[in-house]
Each structure stands twice: as C-alpha cells, then as structure tokens.
C-alpha positions in Angstrom: 0.1 0.2 0.1 1.1 3.6 -0.6 2.0 5.4 2.6 1.5 8.9 1.4 -2.1 7.9 -0.1 -2.9 6.5 3.3 -2.1 9.5 5.1 -3.9 11.9 2.8 -7.0 9.7 3.2 -7.0 9.5 6.9 -6.1 13.3 7.1 -9.3 14.0 5.4 -11.1 11.5 7.2 -10.2 12.9 10.3 -13.2 15.8 10.3 -15.9 13.1 10.5 -14.1 10.0 11.7 -15.6 10.2 15.4 -19.0 10.1 14.2 -18.7 7.3 11.7 -16.1 4.4 12.2 -14.9 5.9 15.5 -18.5 5.7 17.0 -19.0 2.1 15.7 -15.9 0.9 17.2 -15.7 2.5 20.5 -17.0 -0.3 22.3 -14.0 -2.4 21.0 -11.5 0.3 22.4 -13.2 0.0 25.6 -12.8 -3.6 26.0 -9.4 -3.7 24.5 -8.0 -1.2 27.3 -9.6 -3.5 29.9 -7.7 -6.3 28.5 -4.3 -4.2 29.3 -5.0 -4.9 33.2 -3.4 -1.6 33.8 -1.5 -1.2 37.1 -0.7 2.2 38.9 2.4 3.9 37.3 2.7 1.8 34.1 3.4 3.3 30.9 1.4 2.3 27.8 1.9 2.9 24.1 -1.3 3.5 22.0 -0.4 2.8 18.4 -2.5 4.4 15.8 -4.2 6.7 18.4 -5.9 8.8 15.7 -8.3 11.3 17.1 -7.7 10.2 20.5 -11.1 8.4 21.2 -9.3 6.0 23.3 -7.7 8.5 25.5 -10.4 9.1 28.0 -10.8 5.5 28.7 -7.5 5.0 30.2 -7.3 5.2 34.0 -5.6 8.4 35.3 -3.0 6.5 37.2 -1.0 5.3 34.1 0.9 7.2 31.5 -0.2 7.0 28.0 2.0 7.8 24.8 -0.1 8.0 21.7 1.1 8.0 18.1 -0.3 8.3 14.7 1.4 9.1 11.3 -1.4 11.6 10.4 -0.9 15.2 11.9 -4.7 16.1 11.4 -5.8 13.2 13.3 -3.6 14.0 16.1 -4.7 17.7 16.2 -8.2 16.3 17.0 -6.4 14.0 19.7 -4.8 17.2 21.4 -8.1 18.9 21.5 -9.5 15.8 23.6 -6.5 16.0 26.0 -7.5 19.7 26.7 -11.2 18.7 26.7 -10.9 15.9 29.2 -7.7 17.4 31.0 -5.7 14.4 30.6 -2.4 15.2 32.3 -1.2 11.8 32.0 -1.3 11.7 28.0 1.5 12.9 25.5 0.9 12.3 21.6 3.6 12.3 18.8 3.5 12.1 15.0 5.7 8.9 14.1 5.9 6.0 11.7 4.7 2.8 13.6 7.1 0.5 11.7 10.1 2.6 13.1 9.4 3.8 16.6 11.6 6.4 18.0 11.5 4.7 21.6 14.2 2.7 23.5 13.8 -0.9 23.7 11.5 -2.0 26.7 9.9 1.3 27.1 6.4 0.4 27.7 4.7 -1.9 30.1 1.9 -2.7 27.4 1.0 -1.8 24.0 -2.6 -1.2 22.4 -2.9 -1.3 18.6 -6.6 -0.7 17.7 -7.9 -0.7 14.1 -4.5 0.1 12.8 -2.5 -3.1 11.7 -4.7 -3.5 8.4 -3.9 0.3 7.4 -0.1 -0.1 7.4 2.1 -0.7 4.4 4.4 -3.2 6.5 2.2 -4.7 9.5 5.0 -7.4 10.2 7.7 -4.5 10.8 5.3 -2.6 13.0 4.6 -5.9 15.0 8.5 -6.3 15.4 8.8 -2.7 16.7 5.9 -3.3 19.0 7.8 -6.4 20.6 10.9 -4.4 20.7 9.4 -1.5 22.8 7.1 -3.6 25.1 8.8 -5.1 28.2 9.2 -8.8 28.8 5.7 -10.2 29.9 4.2 -7.0 28.9 0.9 -7.2 27.2 0.2 -6.4 23.6 -3.4 -5.9 22.7 -4.8 -6.0 19.0 -8.1 -5.0 17.8 -8.4 -5.7 13.7 -9.9 -7.4 11.1 -8.2 -10.5 10.1 -8.8 -12.8 7.4 -10.1 -15.8 9.1 -10.2 -18.9 6.4 -14.2 -18.5 5.8 -14.5 -19.2 2.3 -17.1 -16.9 1.3 -15.5 -14.1 3.2 -12.1 -14.8 1.7 -13.9 -14.5 -1.9 -15.5 -11.2 -0.8 -12.1 -10.0 0.5 -10.1 -10.9 -2.5 -12.9 -9.1 -4.7 -12.8 -5.8 -2.9 -8.9 -5.9 -1.8 -7.8 -3.5 -4.6 -10.6 -1.0 -3.8 -9.7 -1.3 -0.1 -6.1 -0.8 -0.6 -6.6 2.5 -2.5 -8.1 4.0 0.5 -5.4 2.7 2.9 -7.0 -0.7 4.2 -5.7 -4.3 3.3 -8.5 -7.1 3.8 -5.9 -10.1 3.4 -4.1 -9.9 6.8 -4.1 -12.7 8.9 -3.0 -13.0 12.7 -0.8 -15.7 12.1 1.2 -13.4 9.7 1.8 -11.0 12.4 2.7 -13.3 15.5 4.2 -16.6 13.9 7.8 -16.8 14.5 8.1 -14.0 17.1 8.4 -13.9 20.9 4.6 -13.3 21.6 2.3 -16.0 23.1 -1.5 -15.4 22.3 -3.4 -15.9 25.5 -6.9 -14.5 24.6 -8.7 -14.2 21.2 -12.4 -12.9 21.0 -14.7 -12.2 18.1 -16.3 -8.8 18.3 -19.2 -9.2 15.8 -21.3 -12.2 14.6 -19.3 -12.8 11.4 -16.0 -12.5 13.2 -14.9 -9.8 11.0 -13.3 -8.0 14.0 -11.2 -9.6 16.6 -9.6 -8.6 19.7 -6.4 -10.5 20.9 -4.1 -10.3 23.8 -0.4 -11.3 23.6 2.2 -11.7 26.1 5.7 -10.6 25.1 8.0 -13.5 26.0 11.4 -11.9 25.3 14.0 -14.4 24.1 11.5 -16.9 22.9 11.2 -17.0 19.2 9.4 -19.4 17.3 6.0 -20.8 16.5 3.3 -20.3 19.3 0.0 -22.1 18.8 -3.0 -20.0 18.7 -5.1 -20.4 21.7 -8.0 -18.6 23.9 
C-alpha cells in the first residue's frame, strides 16, 4: 500500500471519523483497554491513536503515549487532551514501523484498528515487540482474514478498492505473530461474522518461534 496515499485519506477522514467508524468501534476500544489490566504507574503505548477516542478511557494512574502518522488526526487528539484534562497523555507523530523509543520502554501496547492500514504490518509488530517489556501485554483490535471461504472470496474481490483508501483485507493474525516472541493467550470475535477480533498477547522476550493460537 502507498503510505502517502493512506496518510492523505486519513487526514481528510479526520473531520468526521469520530461520528462514523470511530463511533461504531468505541466499544471495542474500551474492551481492549480493559484487557491491558493496567496497574498504577505503568506506561502504555497506543499505536494509531488517531483522533484520541481511546484517551479518556485510560485510568488516570497510568502514563499514555499515543502515536499516529496523521498530524490532522493528532490535532483532534490534542483537543481531547484539553477537553478531558488528560495530564497523563502525550501524543507524537511517528511511523509505527520505525518507533522512536528505546527498547523495553512500555509495560503494554495497544494497537486498535491500525494494523490493516499499514504498508508493513509485520515490521510494525516487530517494533511493538521491541519496545514492549518482557511479559508485557500487547492487545490488537483488527480485522483479520479468518479462512471463511465466502468471506475470503469477498475480501479478494474488494482488496484492490480497499487498498486505494488505505485498508487491506488479506492480513492474518498468523502473519503477525508466527515466529515472534509473543504468546497469544486470549482471542475474541467482536461481531457475529467475526470480521473484527480482539487479541491479547504476552511478550516473552528471548523466546522466538511458532506459538499455537489459543484462547
């Protein structure tokens, strides 16, 4: 996918994102943050924070760092920081595939509705693993291709259209986590057709290889 085309699309989309897709998926964000099991003093990275819809959902006793590649989206997020007086939140414009953070910087990482918008989701997953501490939680909310023949046929036929607006339909969960140090310990479908899933992984540093899907 074209990074610049995706950036332009989401910059334009920022004006009405909260009232369309953002409103539809807010429940998913809330459940994802609950799965982080955040303890006081922990530092959380929110990948693809967008317009900041997730920010008021975090407990005030943690520190949240949000990143996004769209400055227009982040401008909306900064307004929410002021609106909700979120002193524990900072936002940065950044490429998720090349994070400007030290290794082991975060206790947990959330990536909600972002992996399928990226040109290189596998590289982004590697960066998430790098900056997340050992035994830290990584929660993903995303559409993952699930092997259903009919849905795969539909995804194949609309993939070229979706990629033009910065969204891929062919990403599998296995593509992201197989051969990495993460262990999947929870997976739930978020809608009747299982188009959206929420998964929680534990980052087992120094343990590379295939991990069976479970949960």
